[in-house]
matplotlib code that plots the C-alpha trace (Angstrom):
import matplotlib.pyplot as plt

x = [28.8, 25.6, 23.0, 20.5, 17.3, 15.6, 12.5, 11.4, 11.3, 7.9, 7.5, 7.5, 4.0, 4.4, 0.6, 0.3, 3.0, 1.7, -1.8, -3.1, -3.7, -7.4, -7.4, -5.0, -7.5, -10.5, -8.5, -7.7, -11.9, -12.4, -10.4, -11.8, -14.8, -13.8, -12.1, -13.8, -11.2, -8.7, -10.8, -9.5, -5.9, -5.8, -7.9, -4.4, -1.8, -3.7, -4.0, 0.0, 0.7, -1.1, 0.5, 4.1, 4.9, 8.1, 8.0, 11.2, 9.7, 6.2, 8.2, 9.9, 7.0, 4.9, 7.6, 8.2, 4.5, 4.6, 8.1, 6.3, 2.9, 2.6, 2.5, 0.7, -2.3, -2.5, -3.7, -6.5, -7.6, -6.7, -8.0, -11.6, -13.2, -17.0, -19.3, -16.9, -15.5, -12.0, -9.5, -6.1, -3.3, -2.2, -5.3, -5.1, -1.9, -2.9, -5.9, -3.6, -1.3, -4.2, -5.5, -2.0, -2.0, -5.3, -5.0, -2.5, -4.9, -7.6, -4.8, -4.2, -7.9, -8.3, -5.4, -6.8, -10.4, -9.1, -7.5, -3.9, -3.0, 0.7, 0.7, -1.5, 0.8, 4.2, 2.3, 1.0, 5.1, 5.8, 3.6, 4.8, 8.3, 7.7, 6.2, 8.4, 11.3, 9.3, 9.3, 12.9, 14.7, 11.8, 12.3, 10.5, 7.9, 6.8, 3.4, 4.7, 6.3, 3.0, 1.1, 3.5, 6.7, 5.0, 1.9, 3.6]
y = [-32.6, -31.5, -30.8, -28.3, -28.3, -25.6, -24.7, -25.1, -22.1, -20.6, -20.3, -16.7, -15.0, -11.7, -10.7, -11.8, -9.8, -6.5, -6.7, -4.1, -5.1, -4.7, -6.7, -9.6, -9.5, -10.1, -12.9, -14.2, -14.3, -15.7, -18.5, -19.3, -19.5, -21.9, -24.0, -24.0, -26.8, -24.7, -22.0, -23.7, -23.6, -19.5, -19.0, -21.1, -19.3, -15.9, -16.5, -17.5, -14.3, -12.5, -13.8, -12.6, -9.2, -7.3, -4.8, -2.8, -2.8, -1.6, 1.2, 2.2, 2.0, 4.3, 6.8, 7.0, 7.8, 10.1, 12.2, 11.7, 13.4, 15.9, 19.3, 20.1, 18.7, 21.4, 23.6, 21.7, 21.0, 24.6, 28.0, 28.5, 24.9, 24.6, 23.0, 23.2, 27.0, 27.8, 24.9, 25.7, 24.7, 22.7, 21.3, 20.4, 18.7, 16.8, 15.3, 14.4, 12.8, 10.8, 9.5, 8.1, 6.1, 5.3, 2.7, 1.2, 0.9, -0.3, -3.4, -4.0, -4.5, -6.8, -9.1, -9.1, -9.9, -12.7, -14.1, -13.3, -11.4, -12.3, -10.4, -7.3, -6.8, -7.0, -4.5, -2.5, -2.0, -1.5, 1.4, 2.6, 2.6, 4.4, 7.2, 7.3, 7.6, 10.6, 12.5, 13.7, 15.2, 16.9, 19.5, 22.7, 22.9, 18.9, 18.1, 17.2, 20.2, 21.6, 19.5, 19.7, 17.2, 16.2, 15.1, 11.7]
z = [-4.5, -3.3, -6.4, -5.8, -7.7, -10.2, -10.6, -14.0, -16.1, -16.8, -20.4, -21.8, -21.5, -23.0, -23.1, -19.7, -18.7, -20.0, -18.4, -16.2, -12.6, -13.3, -16.6, -14.3, -11.5, -14.5, -16.0, -12.7, -12.0, -15.4, -15.1, -11.7, -13.2, -15.9, -13.5, -10.4, -8.8, -8.6, -6.4, -3.0, -4.6, -5.2, -1.9, -0.2, -2.3, -1.7, 2.1, 1.9, 0.1, 2.4, 5.7, 4.5, 5.9, 5.3, 8.3, 6.8, 3.0, 4.9, 6.1, 3.6, 1.2, 3.4, 4.4, 0.6, -0.1, 2.9, 2.0, -1.8, -1.3, -4.2, -3.1, -6.1, -4.4, -2.1, -4.4, -5.6, -1.8, 0.1, -0.2, -0.9, -1.4, -3.2, 0.1, 2.8, 2.8, 3.9, 4.0, 5.6, 3.8, 7.0, 7.4, 3.3, 3.9, 6.9, 4.8, 2.2, 4.7, 6.6, 2.7, 2.3, 5.6, 5.8, 2.6, 4.8, 7.9, 5.6, 4.3, 7.9, 8.8, 5.8, 6.9, 10.6, 9.2, 7.7, 10.6, 9.4, 13.0, 13.0, 9.6, 10.7, 13.7, 11.5, 9.2, 12.2, 13.2, 9.5, 9.8, 13.0, 11.9, 8.4, 10.7, 13.0, 9.7, 8.7, 11.9, 11.2, 7.9, 6.9, 3.8, 3.9, 0.9, 1.4, 2.6, 5.3, 6.5, 5.6, 7.8, 10.6, 10.8, 14.4, 12.4, 12.1]

ax = plt.figure().add_subplot(projection="3d")
ax.plot(x, y, z, "-o")
ax.set_aspect("equal")
plt.show()
């Protein structure tokens, strides 16, 4: 009979579990300053984490973000815009989608700059799949519909 080894249970950390992302980042910075010998280990773990990319997860996440773009934003961006003149609703919709995609492209560039070329390729593939998934089944009244489904 084979025995499986399980990892030891992590102790409950109710305060740490309730920290915001910004608070967690600040805490990590403070811990690394207080324990400089852990910097190399933190760097190794960070690099290992960034090297793992799930193509399907990236595609689903991008598709969800693009399809879920708030139509209410169009009201704030379209029409007469101070300093820009008149902005057509199609242009405003395109800009909203472009901003969503830009965050993903910035992530791709960040990984490539770290030498994580395989992860960057996987991320790019996920982005392409997510864009392709958005091409079909576009519902009227969505930001994608205002931008034109071919925008993806």
